[in-house]
Each structure stands twice: as structure tokens, then as C-alpha cells.
C-alpha positions in Angstrom: 0.0 0.0 0.0 1.4 3.4 -1.0 1.3 5.9 1.7 3.0 9.0 0.5 0.7 12.0 -0.2 0.0 13.1 -3.8 2.0 15.9 -5.3 -1.2 17.9 -5.5 -1.6 17.5 -1.7 2.0 18.5 -1.1 1.6 21.7 -3.2 -1.8 22.6 -1.8 -0.6 24.7 1.2 1.3 27.1 -0.9 -0.8 26.9 -4.0 0.3 25.5 -7.3 -0.5 28.8 -9.0 2.0 30.5 -6.8 4.7 28.1 -7.9 4.0 28.9 -11.5 3.4 32.6 -11.1 6.5 34.1 -12.7 8.0 33.4 -16.1 11.5 33.4 -14.5 10.6 30.6 -12.2 9.0 28.6 -14.9 12.0 29.1 -17.2 14.4 27.9 -14.6 12.2 24.8 -14.0 12.0 24.1 -17.7 15.8 24.4 -18.2 16.5 21.3 -16.0 13.1 19.7 -16.3 12.8 15.9 -15.8 11.3 14.0 -18.8 7.6 13.2 -18.6 7.1 9.6 -17.8 10.2 9.2 -15.8 9.6 6.9 -12.8 10.9 8.3 -9.6 11.6 5.6 -7.0 12.7 5.8 -3.4 13.4 3.1 -0.9 14.0 3.6 2.8 16.4 1.7 5.0 15.6 0.6 8.5 18.0 -0.5 11.2 17.6 -0.9 15.0 19.2 -2.4 18.0 18.3 -5.9 19.0 18.1 -7.4 22.4 21.1 -7.5 24.6 22.5 -11.0 25.0 25.4 -11.6 27.3 26.2 -7.9 27.4 26.3 -7.4 23.6 23.8 -5.4 21.7 23.1 -6.6 18.1 22.5 -4.1 15.3 19.8 -5.3 13.0 19.1 -4.1 9.4 15.8 -4.9 8.0 16.2 -7.1 4.9 15.9 -5.4 1.5 13.0 -7.5 0.5 11.1 -6.1 3.5 11.8 -2.4 2.9 9.1 -0.3 1.5 9.6 1.4 -1.9 7.5 4.2 -3.3 7.3 5.4 -6.9 5.6 8.1 -8.9 5.6 9.0 -12.6 6.7 12.6 -13.6 3.8 14.3 -15.2 3.9 16.0 -18.5 3.9 19.8 -18.0 2.5 22.0 -20.8 3.8 25.5 -20.4 4.6 28.2 -22.9 4.9 32.0 -23.3 4.4 34.2 -26.3 5.8 37.7 -26.3 5.4 40.6 -28.7 9.0 41.9 -29.1 8.1 45.4 -30.5 8.6 48.2 -27.9 5.3 49.2 -26.4 3.8 46.5 -28.7 3.4 49.1 -31.5 5.3 49.6 -34.8 5.0 52.9 -36.7 4.8 52.3 -40.5 4.8 54.6 -43.5 2.5 54.6 -46.6 3.9 52.4 -49.4 6.4 50.8 -47.0 7.3 47.2 -47.8 8.5 44.5 -45.5 7.4 46.2 -42.3 8.2 43.5 -39.8 7.1 42.7 -36.2 8.4 39.8 -34.2 6.9 37.5 -31.6 8.9 35.0 -29.5 7.4 31.6 -28.5 9.1 29.7 -25.6 8.4 26.2 -24.5 8.6 26.1 -20.7 7.3 22.5 -20.4 9.3 19.4 -19.7 10.4 16.9 -22.4 7.8 14.3 -23.4 8.6 10.6 -23.0 7.6 9.9 -26.6 9.1 13.0 -28.2 11.8 15.3 -26.9 10.1 18.3 -28.6 6.7 19.8 -28.0 4.6 20.8 -31.1 2.8 24.1 -31.3 0.2 25.4 -33.8 0.5 29.0 -34.8 -2.3 31.2 -36.0 -2.4 34.9 -36.8 -5.4 37.2 -37.0 -5.5 40.8 -38.3 -8.1 43.4 -37.5 -8.1 47.1 -38.4 -8.2 49.6 -41.2 -4.8 49.8 -43.0 -5.9 47.6 -45.9 -8.3 50.1 -47.5 -9.3 52.5 -44.7 -12.0 50.2 -43.5 -10.5 46.7 -43.5 -7.2 45.2 -42.4 -4.3 44.1 -44.6 -5.1 40.9 -46.4 -3.3 37.6 -45.7 -1.0 35.9 -48.2 0.0 32.3 -47.7 3.2 33.0 -49.6 5.9 35.7 -49.6 4.7 38.8 -51.3 5.6 42.4 -51.9 2.1 43.4 -53.0 1.0 46.5 -51.2 -2.0 45.8 -48.9 -0.9 42.2 -48.0 1.1 40.5 -45.3 2.6 37.1 -44.8 4.1 35.1 -41.9 7.4 33.4 -41.3 8.2 30.9 -38.5 12.0 30.8 -37.8 12.6 32.3 -41.2 10.5 30.0 -43.2 7.3 31.3 -44.9 4.5 29.4 -43.2 0.8 29.2 -44.1 -0.7 29.8 -40.7 -4.2 29.2 -42.0 -3.4 25.5 -42.3 -4.0 23.7 -39.0 -0.8 21.8 -38.3 2.2 21.6 -36.1 4.0 24.7 -37.2 6.9 24.5 -34.8 8.4 21.9 -32.5 10.4 23.1 -29.5 12.6 21.3 -27.0 12.2 22.2 -23.4 13.2 25.9 -23.0 13.5 26.2 -26.8 12.3 29.4 -28.6 10.8 30.2 -31.9 10.4 33.5 -33.8 7.2 34.3 -35.5 7.4 37.3 -37.9 4.6 39.2 -39.6 5.9 40.9 -42.7 3.5 43.6 -44.1 3.4 45.8 -47.2 1.5 49.1 -46.5 -0.7 50.6 -49.2 0.5 53.8 -50.7 -2.8 55.5 -49.9 -2.8 54.6 -46.2 -3.4 57.7 -44.2 -2.2 58.9 -40.8 -3.7 57.0 -37.9 -4.9 53.9 -39.7 -3.9 50.8 -37.7 -4.0 47.0 -37.7 -3.7 44.8 -34.7 -2.0 41.4 -35.3 -2.9 38.7 -32.7 -0.7 35.6 -32.7 -1.9 32.4 -30.9 0.2 29.4 -30.1 -1.5 26.2 -29.0 0.3 23.1 -27.7 -0.5 20.2 -30.1 0.3 16.5 -30.5 0.3 15.6 -34.2 -1.7 18.7 -35.0 -4.4 18.1 -32.3 -4.6 20.3 -29.3 -3.2 18.7 -26.2 -5.8 17.8 -23.6 -5.2 18.1 -19.9 -5.4 14.8 -17.9 -5.2 14.4 -14.2 -5.7 11.2 -12.2 -5.5 10.2 -8.6 -2.9 7.5 -9.4 0.7 8.8 -9.2 1.8 6.0 -11.5 -0.3 7.3 -14.3 1.2 9.8 -16.8 -0.7 13.0 -16.1 -0.8 16.0 -18.5 -0.9 19.3 -16.6 -1.4 22.8 -18.0 0.9 25.3 -16.3 0.8 28.3 -18.6 0.1 31.8 -17.2 -2.5 34.2 -18.5 -1.6 36.3 -21.6 -1.9 40.0 -21.2 -1.3 43.0 -23.5 0.7 46.2 -22.8 -0.3 47.6 -26.2 -1.9 51.1 -26.2 -5.6 50.4 -26.4 -4.9 46.7 -26.3 -6.8 43.8 -24.7 -5.8 43.6 -21.0 -6.5 39.9 -20.8 -5.8 38.2 -24.1 -5.9 34.6 -22.9 -6.8 32.7 -19.7 -4.2 30.8 -17.7 -3.9 27.0 -17.6 -5.3 26.2 -21.0 -2.3 25.1 -23.0 -2.1 28.1 -25.2 -0.7 31.7 -25.2 -1.5 34.9 -27.2 0.2 38.2 -27.9 -0.7 41.2 -30.0 1.1 44.1 -31.7 -0.3 47.1 -33.5 1.0 48.6 -36.8 0.1 52.3 -36.9 0.5 54.4 -40.0 2.5 57.5 -39.3 2.1 60.0 -42.0 1.7 63.7 -42.7 -1.8 65.2 -43.1 -1.7 67.7 -45.9 -4.3 70.1 -47.1 -4.0 72.9 -49.6 -5.8 76.2 -50.4 -5.7 78.5 -53.4 -7.0 82.0 -53.4 -7.1 84.8 -56.0 -6.9 88.6 -55.8 -6.9 91.2 -58.5 -3.8 93.4 -58.3 -4.5 95.8 -61.2 -7.2 96.2 -63.8 -4.7 97.3 -66.6 -6.7 100.5 -67.2 -5.2 103.5 -69.1 -2.7 105.3 -66.9 -1.7 102.3 -64.8 2.0 101.9 -64.1 1.6 98.5 -62.4 3.5 95.6 -64.1 2.0 92.2 -63.5 5.4 90.6 -64.1 7.6 92.9 -61.9 5.1 94.6 -59.7 4.7 98.3 -58.8 2.1 100.4 -57.1 -1.2 98.6 -57.2 -4.4 100.6 -57.4 -6.8 100.8 -54.5 -9.2 97.8 -54.4 -11.8 96.7 -55.0 -10.8 95.7 -58.5 -12.4 93.5 -61.0 -10.8 90.7 -63.2 -11.5 92.3 -66.6 -9.5 91.3 -69.6 -6.0 92.8 -69.2 -6.2 92.7 -65.4 -3.5 91.2 -63.2 -4.6 88.4 -61.0 -2.4 86.8 -58.3 -3.0 83.3 -57.0 -1.7 82.3 -53.5 -1.3 78.5 -53.1 -0.7 77.3 -49.5 -0.1 73.8 -48.3 -0.5 72.8 -44.6 0.6 69.8 -42.5 -2.0 69.4 -39.7 -1.1 69.9 -36.1 -2.3 66.3 -35.3 -0.2 64.7 -38.0 2.5 62.2 -36.8 5.1 62.9 -39.4 6.7 65.7 -41.5 5.9 65.7 -45.2 8.8 65.5 -47.6 9.4 65.9 -51.3 6.2 67.8 -51.8 5.3 68.6 -55.4 2.5 70.8 -56.6 1.5 71.3 -60.2 -1.0 73.8 -61.4 -2.2 74.1 -65.0 -3.1 77.8 -65.5 -6.6 78.6 -67.0 -6.7 78.9 -70.8 -8.2 82.4 -70.3 -5.1 83.7 -68.6 -1.4 84.3 -69.6 1.4 83.5 -67.2 3.1 86.7 -65.9 5.4 85.6 -63.0 5.9 83.8 -59.7 7.0 84.5 -56.2 8.8 81.5 -54.7 7.9 82.2 -51.1 8.4 79.3 -48.8 9.0 76.8 -51.6 12.3 75.4 -52.7 11.6 76.1 -56.4 8.7 77.3 -58.5 8.9 77.1 -62.3 6.5 77.5 -65.3 6.5 75.6 -68.6 3.8 75.9 -71.3 1.3 77.3 -68.9 1.9 74.7 -66.1 3.3 75.7 -62.7 5.5 73.2 -60.9 6.4 73.9 -57.3 8.7 71.8 -55.0 9.2 71.8 -51.2 11.8 69.6 -49.5 10.0 69.3 -46.2 7.0 70.5 -44.2 7.0 70.0 -40.5 3.9 69.1 -38.4 1.7 72.1 -37.8 3.4 74.2 -40.5 2.4 75.9 -43.7 4.2 77.0 -46.8 3.0 79.3 -49.7 4.0 80.6 -53.1 2.3 83.1 -55.5 1.6 83.0 -59.2 0.5 86.0 -61.3 -1.4 85.9 -64.6 -3.1 88.4 -66.8 -6.7 87.9 -68.0 -7.0 87.5 -71.8 
């Protein structure tokens, strides 16, 4: 008759959850973990003094065959962590950016299995958000792609179809795997659009999720879930991504489009009507008559074109180009470069260039024409 208490009873006073509460403790345990199915055996020895006979006390050892031996079988521990490696679980991306990459690290904290040294895990990825077209997320590709608006997944550097239910990675005790999401951002993605990528890892045997199994018999091979709850530190993320003790883990990271927010205005004012006696030159300037003036044929009209990067934009605008085809009813007279790097005219079309425009800043230039 076995008389030692079960391991569950031994852990009960301190709480098994407390033993598994920290990743550091679990990792240390996994690093030197005993293989599941190992039979742990212990035999006591018993010796005692016999009766005194003629002044001599005999020391008696109980025969080995009479000594009690107790055994138990080490249970299979299913434990894992999945961590989003991006700082603050958020990656800023630019419109038209290709191969924007975020990493997740999966670690097997369980002990080796008696039938297989490595534990299998199934990887799935879900995307929610608006980067794809402003109202839907990026679309998934089962193969590597550079197509804007699509993303794909690699596991340890190998492109993997995570929509196929299978064992995507096998890890030895304390082994790690890197899951990468590689995304191509549409050129029309605007500031503030975001996609949240949620990765789930589930412990599997031959592609089937592992089931927990506990018995009252210490000689049975139990399967015990020991994984902690998955939480998110992402801005606006899900505080509790996944419950503890279910043989799976989740992590999430957000891709956030960081881009300028540009707007433009164009206004017109009549500088001179070109009436007899006027000394004003539409090309070179001069003293303009008192307004109000009307845009009659021969009048000089000045356009002011202004571009603004909004105060709530998240990035400066660069390499700005503005083209303006002048109305057929006007004749080009001249430009004032203003804040722009260059402003030129060719065959009635204005081309203006600006190297950079900071957040919450504006830049302007002026174009003069005469009314035909």
C-alpha cells in the first residue's frame, strides 16, 4: 500500500498557481526539467538495536525484501509564453512601406515528453483594423509577397501558411521560436490607420490540441497545463488576451500608420485692372491701385497657393510637389517662390517643390497671370 501523499496535496498549502506565477521561475524549472514519464523511485532503509544478549547489543538491518519502496511518474507539463517583441507592442509604418516587420517569441517552458523530446505548437495569426483600404485590415497571403496591402508570416525564417491547422513548430524544453509578420503598407494609407495582429500558439500533438489529464494515481502519466494568463501592454490593447492554464498563449502588436496630413488652399486677388494710366507691371510689380478691383481682360490676378501639415499629423511631409495648369483664359506673368524650394513655369503649367514641411506648419507661393 502506497502511503505518501500526492504531489497535488504537497503543493496545496502554498498553491500550485504561486509556484508557476512568474516566467522566470518557470523558465528555470524548464531548463532542467525531468522528462515526462520518468519513474521516480525511493526506498528507505531501517536499522535498529536488537536485544542485549550476554552484554552485547546486536545491530539489525531490515532485509531489503522487507523495505518499502514508493514510486511516482513525472507528469507532462504543458507551459509556454508568447511575447510581442516590439517596444510598447506598437510599430510605426509609412505609406507604401514594404516588408514592415514585427516579431513574436514563443518559448516552450514545459518538460520533455517521454515519446518526443520536442513539443509541437500550432501558430495562428489574425489581423483586425483599417490599414488595408481604410475600413478593412491588410489581407493575408500564404506565400511571400511584396504586394501593397498584403502581409505574410514566417516561422523561424520559413514562410508558413498559418491558416493550415498543423504543427507549425516543434520546440525542445526551454526552446524558442520567432514568428514574424511581414507587411506591405498601401501607398494610400493615411495617418492614424492601424492594424492589430494577434498571434496564438497552442500546444499540439500531431496537429491536435493537447488535452489536460489528471488522475489520482501517481503511477499514471498526467498532463498538466501550467501556462500563465496572456496580457497585453499595447496602447488600447486587450488587457486579458488569454486565460491561464489552457495550453495556449497569445500576444498582440499594432501597426500604426505614421504620415503627414496635408491640405491645400488656393486664393485669388486682382492686383491691377490694366486700365489706361496704370503703371503696375503684372510681371515685376509696382504700385497697385486701391481695391476693390475686377478681373477684366487685361487685369493682373495673383494666386496664392498654401499647403499645410496638420497639427495632429504624426510625421513631417517630404518631397512635396504641386502642379497647377493655368486657366486657358489667362497668360502667365510671373511667380514669387515664397516658402517653396523652387517654383517654375512651362507651357502654362506651374511646378512647385518643397523639400520638407513639419507638423503644424504651412508653406506658400504666388503665381501672377493676366486675364486674356
